[in-house]
C-alpha positions as CSV (number, residue, x, y, z in Angstrom):
1,M,0.2,-0.3,0.1
2,N,0.9,3.4,-0.6
3,Q,1.0,6.0,2.3
4,E,-2.4,7.4,1.3
5,E,-4.0,3.8,1.3
6,L,-2.4,2.9,4.8
7,A,-3.9,6.2,6.2
8,R,-7.0,5.3,4.7
9,H,-6.9,1.8,5.8
10,Q,-5.9,3.0,9.4
11,E,-8.7,5.8,9.2
12,T,-11.3,2.6,9.0
13,L,-9.9,0.9,11.8
14,L,-9.9,3.7,14.1
15,A,-13.5,4.5,13.4
16,H,-14.4,1.0,14.7
17,L,-11.6,0.8,17.5
18,E,-13.9,1.5,20.2
19,D,-16.6,-1.1,19.0
20,A,-13.3,-3.6,18.7
21,K,-12.0,-2.9,22.4
22,R,-15.6,-3.3,24.0
23,E,-16.0,-6.8,22.6
24,L,-12.3,-7.8,22.6
25,L,-11.8,-6.8,26.6
26,Q,-14.6,-8.7,27.8
27,K,-12.4,-11.8,26.8
28,P,-10.6,-13.2,30.0
29,N,-6.8,-12.2,30.1
30,T,-7.4,-9.4,27.7
31,L,-4.9,-6.6,28.4
32,A,-5.1,-3.8,25.4
33,V,-6.2,-3.3,22.0
34,G,-4.0,-1.2,19.4
35,I,-3.7,-1.1,15.9
36,G,-1.1,-2.1,13.9
37,I,1.1,-4.6,11.7
38,K,-0.1,-8.5,12.0
39,E,2.8,-10.6,13.6
40,S,3.6,-14.4,12.4
41,G,6.1,-16.6,14.1
42,G,8.0,-13.5,16.0
43,A,8.1,-11.6,12.4
44,F,6.0,-8.4,10.8
45,T,3.8,-9.3,8.2
46,D,2.3,-6.7,5.6
47,E,-1.4,-7.0,7.1
48,I,-2.9,-4.1,9.3
49,S,-4.8,-5.6,12.2
50,Y,-6.4,-5.2,15.7
51,R,-3.6,-6.0,17.8
52,V,-4.9,-7.8,21.1
53,F,-2.5,-8.1,24.0
54,V,-3.1,-11.2,26.5
55,T,-1.6,-12.0,30.0
56,K,-0.6,-15.3,28.3
57,K,-1.5,-17.1,25.0
58,K,-3.1,-20.7,25.4
59,D,-4.0,-23.5,22.9
60,L,-7.4,-23.1,21.6
61,A,-8.0,-26.3,23.1
62,E,-7.6,-24.8,26.7
63,L,-10.4,-22.2,25.9
64,T,-14.2,-22.3,25.7
65,P,-15.4,-20.8,22.4
66,S,-16.6,-17.7,24.1
67,E,-13.2,-17.3,25.4
68,R,-11.3,-17.1,22.2
69,I,-10.1,-14.1,20.3
70,P,-12.0,-13.9,17.2
71,R,-10.1,-13.9,13.9
72,E,-11.5,-11.0,12.8
73,V,-13.4,-7.9,14.7
74,A,-15.3,-5.2,13.2
75,G,-14.4,-6.3,9.9
76,A,-10.6,-6.5,10.5
77,K,-8.2,-9.2,11.5
78,T,-6.7,-9.6,14.9
79,D,-3.5,-10.7,16.2
80,V,-2.8,-12.0,19.6
81,L,0.3,-10.9,21.5
82,T,1.7,-11.1,24.9
83,P,3.4,-8.0,26.5
84,Y,6.3,-6.7,25.2
85,Q,9.2,-5.8,27.7
86,V,10.8,-2.4,27.3
87,K,14.1,-1.9,29.2
88,N,17.6,-0.8,28.7
89,R,19.1,-2.7,25.7
90,P,22.3,-4.4,25.5
91,D,25.7,-3.7,23.8
92,V,25.7,-2.7,20.2
93,C,26.6,-5.5,17.5
94,G,29.6,-4.2,15.1
95,T,30.4,-0.9,14.9
96,E,29.8,1.8,17.8
97,R,28.3,4.8,16.7
98,R,28.0,6.7,20.0
99,T,28.9,10.5,19.5
100,L,29.4,12.9,22.9
101,T,31.2,15.5,21.2
102,K,30.7,19.2,22.0
103,H,28.5,21.0,19.2
104,R,28.3,24.9,18.6
105,P,25.8,26.1,17.3
106,L,23.6,23.5,19.3
107,R,21.7,21.2,17.2
108,A,19.2,18.2,17.9
109,G,20.6,14.8,17.4
110,I,23.3,15.6,20.0
111,A,24.1,13.8,23.6
112,I,23.2,15.7,26.9
113,S,23.1,14.8,30.4
114,T,22.4,16.0,34.0
115,D,24.6,13.8,36.0
116,S,28.1,12.1,35.6
117,T,27.1,8.6,34.5
118,T,24.2,8.7,31.9
119,Y,23.3,10.5,28.7
120,G,20.2,10.8,26.3
121,T,19.4,12.5,23.2
122,L,18.6,16.4,22.6
123,G,15.4,15.6,20.7
124,W,14.1,18.9,19.2
125,F,13.9,22.7,20.1
126,G,10.8,25.0,20.7
127,R,9.7,28.3,22.7
128,L,7.4,28.6,25.7
129,D,4.2,30.5,25.4
130,S,4.9,32.3,28.7
131,D,8.1,34.2,28.3
132,D,9.3,33.1,24.4
133,S,12.3,31.6,26.0
134,R,14.2,28.7,24.0
135,I,13.7,25.2,25.5
136,L,14.9,21.7,24.4
137,L,12.6,18.6,24.3
138,T,13.8,15.2,25.6
139,N,12.7,12.3,28.2
140,K,12.3,12.3,32.0
141,H,14.6,9.9,32.1
142,V,17.3,11.7,30.5
143,L,17.1,14.8,32.8
144,Y,16.0,13.4,36.0
145,D,15.0,9.8,36.5
146,T,12.9,6.5,35.6
147,T,10.5,7.0,38.2
148,D,6.8,7.5,37.7
149,G,5.7,11.3,38.5
150,T,6.2,14.9,37.5
151,V,9.5,16.9,38.9
152,T,10.2,20.6,38.4
153,T,13.5,20.8,40.1
154,S,15.9,22.7,38.2
155,K,19.1,20.8,37.2
156,P,22.0,22.1,34.8
157,T,21.7,20.4,31.5
158,A,24.9,19.5,29.7
159,Q,26.6,18.1,26.7
160,P,28.9,15.0,27.7
161,Q,32.3,14.8,25.5
162,L,35.3,13.2,24.9
163,G,33.9,9.9,25.2
164,S,32.7,9.8,28.7
165,V,30.4,12.0,31.2
166,S,32.7,14.1,33.4
167,K,30.9,16.0,36.4
168,C,32.5,18.9,34.9
169,C,29.7,18.6,32.3
170,C,27.2,19.3,34.8
171,C,28.6,22.6,35.9
172,E,30.4,21.7,39.0
173,C,33.4,23.0,37.1
174,G,31.5,26.0,35.6
175,S,32.0,24.5,32.1
176,D,30.8,25.7,28.8
177,N,29.3,22.0,28.3
178,V,26.2,23.6,30.1
179,V,23.7,24.7,27.8
180,G,20.7,24.9,29.9
181,D,18.5,24.2,33.0
182,S,15.9,21.7,33.4
183,L,12.2,22.8,34.0
184,I,9.9,19.7,34.2
185,G,10.0,16.0,33.6
186,I,6.9,13.9,33.5
187,R,6.7,10.2,33.5
188,N,3.4,8.5,33.7
189,M,3.8,4.7,32.8
190,S,2.0,3.3,35.5
191,P,-0.5,0.6,34.8
192,L,-3.3,3.0,34.9
193,A,-2.0,6.0,33.1
194,A,-4.3,7.5,31.0
195,N,-1.8,9.1,28.3
196,S,1.6,7.4,28.6
197,V,4.5,9.8,28.5
198,D,8.1,10.0,29.2
199,C,9.2,14.0,28.5
200,A,11.2,16.7,29.7
201,I,12.1,20.3,28.9
202,A,15.2,22.6,29.7
203,R,15.2,26.2,29.0
204,I,18.5,26.9,27.2
205,K,20.8,29.5,28.6
206,A,20.6,32.9,27.1
207,E,24.2,32.9,25.8
208,H,23.3,29.6,23.9
209,A,19.5,30.6,22.7
210,S,20.9,32.5,19.7
211,D,23.5,29.8,18.5
212,I,20.8,27.3,17.5
213,T,20.8,25.3,14.4
214,L,17.4,24.1,13.6
215,S,18.3,21.0,12.1
216,I,19.0,17.4,13.5
217,A,22.7,16.0,13.1
218,N,25.7,14.4,14.8
219,D,29.1,13.3,14.3
220,A,28.0,9.6,13.7
221,T,26.3,10.4,10.5
222,T,26.4,12.7,7.1
223,E,22.7,13.0,7.2
224,V,21.1,15.9,8.2
225,L,17.3,16.0,9.0
226,S,14.8,19.0,9.1
227,V,11.6,19.4,11.0
228,S,8.2,20.8,9.3
229,G,5.8,20.4,12.1
230,T,3.7,17.8,13.9
231,A,1.6,15.1,12.6
232,A,0.2,11.8,13.8
233,A,1.8,8.5,13.1
234,V,0.4,6.1,10.4
235,V,0.8,2.2,10.7
236,G,3.2,1.1,7.7
237,Q,4.8,4.4,7.0
238,N,8.5,5.2,6.9
239,V,10.2,7.1,9.7
240,R,13.7,8.4,10.5
241,K,15.7,9.7,13.6
242,I,19.0,10.7,14.5
243,G,20.1,9.8,18.0
244,A,23.4,10.1,20.1
245,R,23.9,6.4,20.3
246,S,22.7,4.7,17.2
247,G,23.1,7.9,14.9
248,F,20.8,8.1,11.4
249,T,18.4,4.9,11.3
250,R,15.3,4.2,9.1
251,G,12.3,2.3,10.4
252,T,8.5,1.6,9.8
253,V,5.5,2.3,12.4
254,V,4.2,-1.1,13.2
255,H,1.8,-0.2,15.8
256,I,0.0,2.9,17.5
257,G,-2.3,3.2,20.5
258,D,-2.7,1.0,23.6
259,A,0.1,-1.4,24.3
260,A,0.9,-3.8,27.3
261,V,4.5,-3.9,28.9
262,A,5.6,-6.4,31.3
263,A,7.2,-5.6,34.6
264,T,10.9,-5.7,34.0
265,D,11.8,-5.8,37.9
266,P,13.1,-9.3,39.6
267,A,10.0,-9.5,41.6
268,G,7.6,-9.3,38.6
269,G,4.8,-6.8,39.1
270,T,1.5,-5.8,37.6
271,I,1.6,-5.5,33.6
272,A,1.5,-1.8,32.6
273,I,-1.0,-0.9,29.6
274,R,0.7,2.2,27.9
275,T,-1.6,4.5,26.1
276,G,-0.7,6.8,23.0
277,Q,2.1,4.4,21.9
278,V,4.1,4.7,18.6
279,L,6.1,1.3,17.9
280,V,8.8,1.2,15.3
281,I,11.0,-1.5,13.6
282,P,14.0,-1.2,11.4
283,T,13.4,-1.1,7.8
284,A,14.8,-4.0,5.6
285,G,18.0,-1.9,4.7
286,E,18.9,-0.8,8.1
287,T,22.3,-1.8,9.1
288,Y,22.5,-1.0,12.9
289,Q,22.1,-3.9,15.2
290,V,22.0,-4.7,19.0
291,N,23.0,-7.8,21.1
292,D,20.2,-10.0,22.3
293,R,22.1,-12.6,24.8
294,G,24.6,-13.0,22.0
295,T,22.4,-13.1,18.8
296,C,22.6,-9.8,16.8
297,K,19.0,-8.2,16.2
298,F,18.6,-5.4,13.7
299,A,17.3,-2.2,15.6
300,F,15.7,1.5,15.0
301,S,17.5,2.7,18.2
302,N,19.6,1.9,21.6
303,N,20.3,3.1,25.0
304,G,21.3,7.1,24.5
305,D,19.0,7.5,21.8
306,S,16.3,8.3,24.5
307,G,14.9,11.7,23.8
308,S,15.0,11.4,19.7
309,V,12.1,12.7,17.7
310,I,10.6,10.3,15.0
311,L,10.1,12.1,11.6
312,N,7.9,10.7,8.9
313,D,8.7,11.7,5.3
314,D,7.3,14.7,5.2
315,D,9.5,16.0,8.1
316,A,7.0,16.0,10.9
317,I,7.5,14.6,14.2
318,V,5.2,11.9,15.1
319,A,6.8,10.7,18.2
320,L,9.2,10.9,21.1
321,L,11.3,7.8,21.6
322,Y,12.2,6.4,24.9
323,G,12.8,2.8,25.0
324,G,12.7,-0.6,23.3
325,D,12.5,-4.2,23.5
326,E,14.9,-6.8,21.7
327,K,13.7,-10.1,23.3
328,T,10.2,-10.2,22.0
329,N,10.4,-10.5,18.1
330,S,13.2,-11.3,15.5
331,V,14.0,-7.3,15.3
332,D,14.1,-4.8,17.9
333,V,11.0,-2.9,18.5
334,T,11.4,1.0,19.5
335,F,9.1,2.5,21.8
336,A,7.8,6.0,21.8
337,N,5.1,8.6,22.8
338,N,2.7,10.1,20.4
339,I,3.9,13.6,20.0
340,A,0.3,15.1,20.6
341,N,0.4,13.3,24.0
342,V,3.8,14.5,25.0
343,L,2.4,18.4,24.2
344,A,-0.7,17.9,26.2
345,A,1.3,16.5,29.0
346,L,3.4,19.8,29.3
347,T,0.5,22.0,28.8
348,N,-1.4,20.6,31.5
349,N,1.5,20.8,33.8
350,G,1.4,24.4,32.7
351,F,4.4,24.6,30.3
352,Q,2.4,25.2,26.9
353,L,4.8,25.7,23.9
354,Q,5.4,25.9,20.3
355,L,7.9,23.3,18.5
356,S,10.1,25.1,16.3
357,V,10.3,24.2,12.6
358,S,13.3,24.6,10.3
359,D,12.3,27.2,8.2
360,G,12.4,29.7,11.3
361,R,9.0,30.1,11.9
362,V,7.7,29.0,15.1
363,G,4.0,27.1,15.2
364,L,2.1,24.3,16.8
365,H,-0.7,22.8,14.5
366,H,-1.1,19.1,15.5
367,R,-2.9,17.6,12.5
368,T,-3.8,14.0,12.2
369,A,-2.4,11.9,9.4
370,F,-5.9,12.1,7.6
371,E,-6.1,15.8,7.6
372,D,-2.8,16.0,6.2
373,R,-4.1,13.6,3.2
374,D,-6.8,15.7,2.7
375,E,-4.7,18.5,2.8
376,R,-2.4,17.3,0.2
377,L,-5.6,16.1,-2.1
378,R,-6.8,19.6,-2.4
379,P,-6.4,21.0,-5.8
380,A,-3.3,23.8,-5.8
381,M,-1.3,25.5,-8.4
382,N,2.4,25.5,-7.8
383,Y,4.0,28.9,-9.2
384,F,7.4,26.8,-9.4
385,E,5.7,24.6,-11.9
386,L,4.1,27.3,-13.7
387,L,7.5,29.3,-14.1
388,R,9.1,26.2,-15.3
389,D,6.8,25.6,-18.0
390,A,6.7,29.1,-19.2
391,N,10.6,29.6,-19.2
392,G,11.8,26.4,-20.9
393,H,15.1,28.0,-22.6
394,S,15.4,30.8,-20.1
395,V,19.1,31.8,-18.5
396,I,17.6,30.5,-14.9
397,R,16.4,27.3,-16.7
398,E,19.9,26.5,-18.3
399,L,21.8,27.2,-15.2
400,F,19.8,25.0,-13.2
401,E,20.1,22.2,-15.8
402,K,23.8,22.8,-15.9
403,H,24.7,23.0,-12.1
404,H,22.1,21.6,-9.9
405,R,23.4,18.1,-9.6
406,E,26.6,19.4,-8.8
407,V,25.6,21.7,-6.3
408,L,23.1,18.9,-4.4
409,D,25.9,16.4,-4.7
410,L,28.4,19.0,-2.6
411,V,25.6,20.0,0.0
412,N,24.6,16.3,0.7
413,N,28.2,14.7,0.3
414,R,31.0,17.2,1.0
415,R,31.1,17.9,4.6
416,P,32.4,21.4,4.5
417,V,29.7,22.5,2.0
418,T,27.1,20.7,4.2
419,V,28.0,22.6,7.3
420,V,28.1,26.1,5.9
421,W,24.4,24.9,4.2
422,H,22.9,24.1,7.4
423,R,24.4,26.5,9.8
424,N,23.4,29.2,7.5
425,Q,19.5,28.2,7.4
426,G,19.8,26.9,3.7
427,P,17.3,24.0,4.2
428,A,14.9,27.1,6.0
429,Y,15.1,29.2,2.9
430,V,14.4,26.3,0.6
431,A,11.2,25.4,2.7
432,A,10.2,29.2,2.5
433,L,10.5,29.4,-1.2
434,A,8.5,26.0,-1.3
435,R,5.8,27.4,0.5
436,A,5.6,30.6,-1.4
437,G,4.9,28.6,-4.5
438,R,2.1,27.2,-2.9
439,V,0.6,29.8,-0.8
440,E,-0.5,33.2,-2.3
441,Q,-0.2,35.0,1.0
442,Y,3.1,33.8,2.3
443,R,5.8,36.3,2.4
444,I,9.3,35.0,2.1
445,P,11.7,36.1,5.0
446,F,14.7,38.5,4.7
447,A,16.4,36.9,7.6
448,I,15.8,33.5,9.0
449,E,17.1,32.7,12.8
450,G,19.3,36.0,12.4
451,I,20.9,34.7,9.0
452,S,19.9,37.1,6.3
453,R,19.6,35.9,2.7
454,Q,22.9,37.8,1.7
455,T,24.8,35.7,4.6
456,L,23.4,32.8,3.3
457,L,24.6,33.3,-0.5
458,T,28.0,34.8,0.3
459,A,28.8,32.2,2.8
460,M,27.6,29.5,0.1
461,E,29.7,31.4,-2.5
462,D,32.9,31.1,-0.5
463,V,32.7,27.4,0.1
464,L,31.4,26.5,-3.2
465,R,34.7,28.4,-4.5
466,K,36.8,25.7,-2.8
467,H,35.1,22.5,-3.8
468,G,33.1,23.7,-6.8
469,G,34.0,22.9,-10.3
470,R,35.4,25.7,-13.1
471,A,32.1,26.2,-14.7
472,L,30.2,26.5,-11.7
473,I,32.7,29.3,-10.3
474,A,32.7,31.0,-13.9
475,D,28.9,31.2,-13.5
476,M,28.9,32.7,-9.9
477,D,31.4,35.2,-11.2
478,R,28.9,35.9,-14.0
479,Y,25.9,36.3,-12.1
480,R,27.0,37.3,-8.6
481,E,25.9,41.0,-8.8
482,D,22.0,39.7,-10.2
483,V,21.8,37.1,-7.4
484,L,23.0,39.4,-4.6
485,A,20.7,42.3,-5.8
486,L,17.5,40.0,-6.0
487,A,18.3,38.8,-2.3
488,A,17.9,42.5,-1.0
489,E,14.2,42.5,-3.0
490,G,11.1,40.4,-3.3
491,E,8.7,38.9,-0.7
492,S,6.7,36.8,-3.1
493,L,7.8,34.4,-5.4
494,E,5.9,36.3,-8.1
495,H,7.9,39.6,-7.2
496,L,11.0,37.7,-7.6
497,A,10.1,36.2,-10.9
498,R,9.7,39.8,-12.3
499,L,12.8,41.1,-11.1
500,L,14.4,38.0,-13.0
501,L,12.4,38.9,-16.0
502,Q,13.6,42.7,-15.9
503,R,17.2,41.3,-15.4
504,G,16.8,39.1,-18.6
505,L,17.2,35.8,-16.4
506,L,13.5,34.7,-17.3
507,E,11.4,34.4,-20.4
508,S,8.1,35.4,-19.0
509,V,5.9,35.5,-15.5
510,P,2.7,33.6,-15.4
511,E,-0.3,35.9,-14.9
512,V,-2.1,33.7,-12.5
513,E,-3.8,33.7,-9.1
514,V,-2.2,31.3,-7.0
515,T,-4.4,29.1,-4.8
516,A,-3.5,28.5,-1.0
517,A,-2.6,24.8,-0.5
518,L,-1.6,25.3,3.2
């Protein structure tokens, strides 16, 4: 199924989920019901089903007909499962990807800590509604501890570095590693929790608040991720993350909703029903592995990745990672909290915030996957397409065809170019241009996060002169004055196009009314 088909199928199951729960939870030993990929023999199939957690699987012969979980309910297949075991994962198999180096500017995907023994991942950034101060998002057990409850103690939040977490990282020595102070930690994973979350935020210190790159990256990978907003997870969709332990990994959402988790303490204990969960397994091509009692299993995450945000293919945050289970299946299963529940928990405790997006604008509009789908299906006229169709032999089109592959390759694969591009808000400006091509009312900013258009262009000019080919450098020399002049004008895409037309770089500008698509 493609993403739209998956969303439609999930929407159908969600519409009947409460009916399915009423029927299934009446069965003896039934614990929880969610929606996800059906399992068979410890492996995941390609079928979406109602996933039914029971205390213990029994042979059908041991059950009366009324006690059995039906093969189908509310028009969908069922899958019977026993509780997962969410706990600290073991050592990695193969090459260790952990990175604890200090990063300036700050960015997501790096290691953070408040003590001298553990670390997690800085998931993402935002601003508090109350005072507009910058915050970082991660897990409670990263900044505080693993106990259930809400804590508002202020603790120095720092970047561990040099392969170990020293006490100096947590400000006893006045180290520059300290980047902020924790504000609140919420962990609600008890057996009867209404909305299960493990989240925390810290206020970023003033001296670092202006030195932030709104991207996700670290030294363990050349990948750099951007954030476009938030969305609901869809079963079967592809997702990505960058964490301080396993770096960049790709996964597939295999479950949403309620899930049963067994106690991991030696004395046993009550099985917990965790609500609002998003479960992820590694994609078929993922290479990262963890060690399960001497057996290597492919994994989406590991210890130290706690606090990472999980993104869909539209760069929207769908969940906040907090743990995993390598024992139950043939692959490791990562557990994460629905991002909407995380934000609601913070708001309910007096910390309403807006998550940042990588184009420099700040906003928090949580849309379901089905609203996202409906938005994409609305008819929209993209001004970029119109410009392209009307300027098949223009100078701009010629320059694009001549150089875009080289520039993309340098940005994606030549680290000095990648660093300059992201440090100077390149992805954010591209996102702004893309939105301007779809939304008539949107105005392209002259500066994003303190980086002006001219700053981005001159910084890229300098690095491309060092790494680009002769033809690219020659054309930069030829059109430098035009490009810098354009950077100083034009808030709409149509205005910029008319300026290009005046300079003889375009053949024509389409006279149309652009329909808003967002």
